[in-house]
C-alpha positions in Angstrom: 113.1 144.8 75.6 110.7 145.7 78.5 107.9 143.1 78.8 106.4 144.6 81.9 103.3 146.0 80.2 102.6 142.8 78.4 103.0 140.8 81.6 100.7 143.2 83.5 98.1 142.9 80.8 98.4 139.1 80.7 97.9 139.0 84.5 94.7 141.0 84.3 93.4 138.8 81.4 94.0 135.8 83.7 92.1 137.5 86.6 89.1 138.4 84.4 88.9 135.0 82.6 89.3 133.0 85.8 86.5 135.1 87.4 84.0 133.5 84.9 85.6 130.1 85.4 85.7 130.1 89.2 82.2 131.4 89.9 80.8 128.2 88.5 82.0 126.3 91.6 79.4 124.9 93.9 80.7 126.6 97.1 80.9 130.4 97.2 83.5 130.3 100.0 85.8 128.1 97.8 85.2 130.4 94.8 86.1 133.5 96.8 89.3 131.8 98.1 90.4 130.8 94.6 89.8 134.3 93.4 91.8 135.7 96.2 94.7 133.4 95.3 94.5 134.2 91.6 94.2 137.9 92.3 97.5 138.0 94.2 99.4 135.4 92.2 97.7 135.1 88.7 100.3 132.7 87.2 100.7 130.4 90.1 97.0 130.6 90.9 95.9 129.5 87.4 98.3 126.6 87.4 97.2 125.5 90.8 93.6 125.7 89.8 94.2 123.6 86.7 95.7 120.9 88.9 93.4 120.9 92.0 90.7 123.5 91.3 87.8 121.4 90.0 86.0 119.0 92.4 83.7 117.4 89.8 84.4 114.3 87.8 84.5 114.3 84.0 81.3 113.4 82.4 82.6 110.0 81.3 83.3 109.1 84.9 79.9 110.4 86.0 78.1 108.3 83.3 80.2 105.3 84.4 79.1 105.7 87.9 75.4 106.0 86.9 75.7 102.8 84.8 77.2 101.0 87.8 74.3 102.1 90.1 71.9 100.7 87.5 73.8 97.5 87.5 73.5 97.2 91.3 69.9 98.4 91.5 68.5 94.9 91.2 70.6 93.9 94.2 69.2 96.9 96.1 65.6 95.9 95.3 66.4 92.4 96.5 67.7 93.7 99.8 64.6 95.9 100.2 62.4 92.9 100.1 64.1 91.2 103.0 62.0 90.8 106.1 64.6 92.5 108.3 64.6 95.7 106.2 62.9 98.4 108.3 63.1 102.0 109.4 64.4 102.1 113.0 62.0 103.4 115.6 63.9 106.5 116.8 61.0 108.9 117.3 59.7 111.7 115.0 62.6 114.0 115.3 65.3 111.5 114.4 63.1 110.0 111.7 63.9 112.9 109.4 67.6 112.1 109.6 66.8 108.4 108.9 64.8 109.3 105.8 67.6 111.6 104.5 70.2 108.8 105.0 68.0 106.4 103.0 67.7 108.8 100.1 71.4 109.8 100.1 72.9 106.3 100.1 70.4 104.7 97.6 70.7 101.7 100.0 68.1 100.3 102.5 68.5 100.3 106.2 69.2 96.7 107.2 68.6 94.8 110.4 70.0 91.4 111.4 73.6 92.5 111.7 76.4 91.9 114.2 78.9 94.7 114.7 82.1 94.7 116.8 84.1 97.9 117.4 87.9 97.4 117.5 90.2 100.2 118.5 93.6 98.4 118.6 95.6 98.7 115.4 97.5 95.4 116.0 94.3 93.6 116.8 92.7 94.8 113.6 95.7 93.6 111.5 95.8 90.2 113.4 92.1 89.6 113.0 91.9 90.8 109.4 94.8 88.4 108.5 93.0 85.6 110.3 89.7 86.3 108.4 91.7 86.2 105.1 93.2 82.9 106.1 89.7 81.5 106.4 88.5 82.9 103.1 87.1 80.3 100.7 85.9 82.2 97.7 87.1 85.8 97.5 88.9 88.6 99.4 88.3 92.2 98.4 90.4 95.0 99.9 90.1 98.8 99.3 92.4 101.1 101.3 93.7 104.6 101.0 97.1 103.5 102.5 98.4 100.0 102.1 102.0 100.3 103.3 104.9 97.9 102.7 105.7 97.8 106.5 105.2 95.0 109.1 101.4 95.4 109.0 101.3 95.5 105.2 103.6 92.5 105.0 101.3 90.5 107.3 98.2 91.3 105.1 100.2 90.7 102.0 101.3 87.2 103.3 97.7 86.4 104.1 96.7 87.3 100.5 99.5 85.2 99.1 98.3 82.2 101.2 94.7 82.8 100.0 95.6 83.1 96.4 97.6 79.9 96.7 94.4 78.1 97.9 92.6 79.4 94.8 90.8 82.2 96.5 90.1 85.2 94.2 91.9 88.1 95.7 91.3 91.7 94.5 93.1 94.7 95.9 92.4 98.3 95.1 94.6 100.9 96.8 94.8 104.7 96.3 97.6 105.6 93.9 99.0 108.4 96.1 98.3 107.0 99.6 99.7 103.6 98.7 102.4 104.6 96.2 105.1 102.5 98.0 102.8 99.4 97.8 103.0 99.5 94.0 106.7 99.7 93.9 107.5 97.1 96.6 104.7 94.6 97.3 102.5 94.8 94.2 104.8 92.8 91.8 105.0 89.9 94.3 101.3 89.9 94.8 100.5 90.1 91.1 102.9 87.3 90.3 101.0 85.1 92.8 97.6 85.8 91.2 96.4 88.7 93.3 94.6 91.3 91.2 96.0 94.6 92.4 95.2 98.0 90.9 95.7 101.7 91.6 92.6 103.8 92.5 92.7 107.2 90.9 96.1 107.0 89.2 98.0 110.3 88.9 100.0 111.6 86.0 100.7 115.0 84.4 99.0 114.0 81.1 96.2 111.9 82.4 92.7 113.0 81.6 90.7 110.5 83.6 90.2 112.7 86.7 89.3 116.3 87.4 92.2 117.1 89.8 95.3 115.5 91.1 94.4 115.5 94.8 91.0 113.8 94.4 91.7 110.6 96.4 89.9 107.4 97.4 90.0 107.6 101.2 87.9 104.5 101.9 88.9 101.6 104.1 87.1 98.4 103.2 87.8 94.6 103.5 85.2 92.1 102.5 85.8 88.4 102.9 83.5 85.9 101.1 80.7 88.5 101.2 80.0 87.4 104.8 82.5 89.5 106.8 83.5 93.1 106.3 85.8 95.6 108.0 85.5 99.4 107.7 86.4 102.5 109.7 89.4 104.8 109.9 92.4 102.5 109.9 94.6 101.9 107.0 96.9 98.9 106.5 99.9 100.4 108.1 101.7 100.4 111.4 100.1 102.5 114.1 102.9 105.1 113.8 102.1 105.7 110.2 105.8 106.1 109.5 106.4 108.7 112.2 109.0 108.2 114.9 107.2 109.7 117.9 103.5 109.6 116.9 100.9 106.9 117.5 97.6 107.0 115.6 94.5 105.9 117.5 92.1 104.4 115.0 88.7 102.7 115.2 87.4 99.9 113.0 84.1 98.0 112.8 83.9 94.3 112.0 80.5 93.4 110.6 78.6 90.3 109.7 75.1 90.1 108.3 73.2 91.8 105.4 75.2 95.1 105.7 78.2 93.2 104.2 76.4 93.2 100.9 76.1 97.0 100.9 79.8 97.3 101.6 80.5 94.8 98.8 78.4 96.9 96.5 80.6 99.9 97.3 83.7 97.9 96.6 82.3 96.7 93.2 81.4 100.2 92.2 84.9 101.4 92.9 86.4 98.4 91.2 84.4 99.0 88.0 85.2 102.7 88.3 88.9 102.2 88.3 89.4 98.8 86.6 86.6 99.0 84.1 85.0 95.6 84.8 82.7 94.1 87.4 83.6 90.8 89.1 80.8 88.3 88.4 79.5 85.1 90.0 76.7 84.0 92.3 79.1 84.2 95.3 79.9 87.9 94.8 76.5 89.1 96.1 74.9 86.0 97.7 71.7 85.8 99.6 72.4 87.5 103.0 72.2 85.7 106.2 71.2 87.5 109.4 73.8 87.4 112.2 72.5 89.7 114.9 70.0 92.4 115.8 71.7 95.6 114.9 70.3 98.1 112.4 72.9 99.5 110.0 73.2 101.3 106.7 76.2 102.0 104.4 76.7 105.6 103.3 79.2 106.1 100.5 80.1 109.7 99.5 82.3 111.4 97.0 82.3 113.6 93.9 80.4 111.0 91.9 77.3 111.9 94.0 75.2 115.0 93.2 75.2 116.0 96.9 77.7 115.9 99.7 76.2 112.9 101.3 78.1 112.8 104.6 77.8 116.5 105.2 74.1 116.4 104.6 73.6 113.5 107.0 75.7 115.1 109.7 73.8 118.3 109.5 70.4 116.5 109.7 71.6 114.4 112.6 72.8 117.4 114.5 69.4 119.1 114.1 67.8 115.8 115.4 70.0 115.7 118.5 68.1 116.2 121.8 70.6 115.4 124.6 74.2 115.0 123.6 76.6 114.9 120.6 80.2 113.7 120.6 82.5 114.1 117.6 86.0 112.6 117.2 88.1 113.6 114.2 91.7 114.3 113.4 90.8 117.2 111.1 88.1 119.7 111.8 87.4 122.3 109.2 83.6 122.7 109.2 81.5 124.7 106.7 78.9 127.2 107.6 76.1 124.7 107.6 77.8 122.5 110.1 78.7 125.4 112.4 75.1 126.6 112.4 73.9 123.1 113.2 76.3 122.8 116.1 75.2 126.2 117.4 71.5 125.3 117.0 72.0 122.1 118.9 73.7 123.9 121.8 71.0 126.6 121.9 68.4 123.8 122.3 70.3 122.5 125.4 72.2 119.7 123.7 75.6 119.0 125.2 78.0 119.1 122.3 81.7 118.1 122.6 84.5 117.7 120.0 87.5 115.6 120.7 90.5 116.5 118.5 94.2 115.5 118.6 96.6 117.9 120.4 99.2 117.1 117.8 98.8 116.7 114.1 100.6 115.2 111.1 99.6 118.0 108.7 100.7 121.5 109.9 98.6 123.5 107.5 95.4 121.6 108.2 96.2 121.7 111.9 96.5 125.5 111.8 93.2 125.8 109.9 91.5 123.4 112.5 92.8 125.5 115.4 91.5 128.7 113.7 88.0 127.2 114.2 88.4 126.7 118.0 87.1 130.3 118.6 84.0 129.5 116.5 83.4 126.4 118.6 83.8 128.4 121.9 81.5 131.1 120.6 78.6 128.7 119.9 79.1 126.8 123.2 80.8 123.6 122.0 83.2 121.9 124.5 86.7 121.3 123.0 88.9 118.4 124.2 92.5 117.9 123.0 93.6 114.2 122.9 97.1 113.9 124.5 98.2 110.2 123.9 98.8 110.5 120.1 96.9 111.4 117.0 93.2 110.6 117.4 92.5 109.3 113.9 89.1 107.8 114.7 86.3 109.5 112.8 83.0 109.1 114.8 79.8 110.9 115.7 77.3 109.8 118.3 73.9 111.4 118.6 72.0 110.7 121.8 71.5 107.0 122.1 70.0 106.8 118.6 72.6 107.3 115.8 76.3 106.4 115.5 78.4 107.3 112.5 81.7 105.4 112.1 83.9 105.5 109.0 86.5 107.2 107.0 85.2 110.8 106.7 86.9 113.6 108.5 85.0 116.7 109.6 86.5 118.9 106.9 85.5 120.2 103.5 87.8 117.7 101.7 86.0 114.7 103.1 82.6 116.4 102.6 83.1 117.3 98.9 86.2 115.8 97.4 87.3 112.4 98.6 85.6 109.1 98.1 84.5 108.1 101.6 82.6 105.3 103.3 80.7 105.5 106.6 78.3 103.2 108.5 75.1 104.7 109.9 74.2 102.7 112.9 70.8 103.0 114.6 69.7 102.3 118.2 71.3 102.2 121.6 73.3 99.0 121.2 75.9 100.4 118.8 75.6 104.0 120.0 76.4 103.0 123.6 79.4 100.9 122.5 80.7 103.8 120.5 80.2 106.3 123.3 82.1 104.0 125.6 85.1 104.4 123.3 84.6 108.1 123.0 84.6 108.4 126.8 88.0 106.7 126.9 89.2 109.2 124.3 87.9 112.1 126.4 89.5 110.7 129.5 92.9 110.8 127.7 92.3 114.4 126.7 92.3 117.8 128.4 89.5 120.3 128.0 90.6 123.5 126.4 89.1 126.7 127.8 88.4 129.8 125.8 90.6 131.8 128.3 93.5 129.4 127.7 93.1 129.6 124.0 93.1 133.4 123.9 96.5 133.4 125.5 98.3 132.2 122.4 100.7 134.5 120.6 99.7 137.1 118.0 102.0 135.2 115.5 99.9 132.1 116.1 96.7 134.0 115.7 97.9 135.5 112.4 99.1 132.2 111.0 95.9 130.4 112.0 93.9 133.2 110.4 95.7 132.8 107.1 95.2 129.1 107.2 91.5 129.6 107.8 91.3 131.7 104.7 92.6 128.8 102.8 90.4 126.2 104.5 87.8 126.0 101.7 90.7 124.5 99.6 92.0 122.1 102.2 
C-alpha cells in the first residue's frame, strides 16, 4: 500500500500547526529559524522542537521562583538600609546603565567590598580548598561542571573534611555538565553527610522543565556567608578533559556585603531544585564591610521576565565613551548587541573583542566566525587568542563598569541558561580587569578584514549555514 499521499498531508499538517505554535516565541529570529527547520524536515523538526524548542519555564516553576523572591525580599530591604548602599558616581551617561542594573537584579548596589581577580586555575582550586578548610558553619557550592578529576577530587576532599567537622555542606551541580560527579563522587560525599543534588535533572518523561538543554551555567562558592567565589571557572582541570587544549578562566574572590547577594542567588537555586530553603541566622547574617569596592550581583535566566544580562550589556555599550573590551569563548550576538557595538564605534569608542582562535564546540565556533564580518563592518577590532581557549567572560566599559561572570556573549546565555555575573563600578575593579584583558590581547593576534576574506568558499558556506542556526545555539 502506498502511503506517500498520507505522509505528504501529515507533513503539511505539521508545518501549518507548528506555524501557530512557533510564532508565540519571544524572538522573531528564533521563530524564523525553527520554521525553516520544520519546513525542510517536518518530522525531525517537530521532535527537536518538543525537546529544545521552548525557552520558558513551566508555570509551576515560575510561581516557585516568584515565591522565593518574596522570601528574600526582606533580606533585600535590610541590605538597602545599610549605610554603604549607594549609587556609584559615574556621571549622567553611565547612570542610566546603573539604574537598569538595579531594576533587573532586584538587588541593591553595595559598597564596602573587597574583590580579588584570580586567573590561574590551579590557584583557584588551591585557595577554594583552603577557604573550605577554614569553614566553620556552612559551605555552599553551585557549579555547571564539577568533574571527578584531580581538581574535583581536591574540592571533594575539602568538603569531606568540612563535613567531618560538622560544617553543613551543600552542593548543587548541573545534571548534564556534572553527570560524572553523580556517578563517581556523589555517593562518597553523600555518605559523609554532604547534601548533594542535581540542578535541572534530565529525563525523557520528566515534566519539570521546558526543554532538555536548559542548563544551570552558574559558578558559585559561598563559605560561611563571608567569602564567595564566582566567575567563569568550573571545578575541573584546566584542560577540561581535552588532551591539547588549556582553558583560560577568570574568577573573583569577594568579601563584604556582596557575599549576601550571591548567597541569595544560591538559596534561590537550592529552593528551585531541592524544594526547601536552608534556615538559620548564620545563612544570611549581618554583613561586615571589608573594603571600598562597589559591586552588585546580576542573576539571569529563563525565570526572569527579561534577558537581564543582554539588557545590561546593551545599556552599558550605549554608555561607553572611550573604550570597550570584551572577552568571551562564544560570540553569537543578537541584533540589539550588534547595533549597540556599531553605535559605540560611530561615537568614537574603541571597541575590541578578544576570542579564542580554537574552540571546543565546532558548530558554535562556526557560527561565531560567521559574525566576524559583521564586527569588521561596524568597526570592531577582533583579536584571536592563541595560547588556549579563552574561557573568561568579561566586559570593561571605560574606567567605570566591569562585568565578570559566567555569561557568554551568545543567545543561549542571554535567554536560556541560568547565569550569574558581577557588575563592578568604578576605576579600582575596572583597571584590574583591564590589566588582565591586556594580557589576553598580548597573547592574541589581530585579525584583519583582508585576512578573513581569504578563507575558502567552503568555509564561507559552512559558517553561513551555522549562522542561520545561531538563534537556536
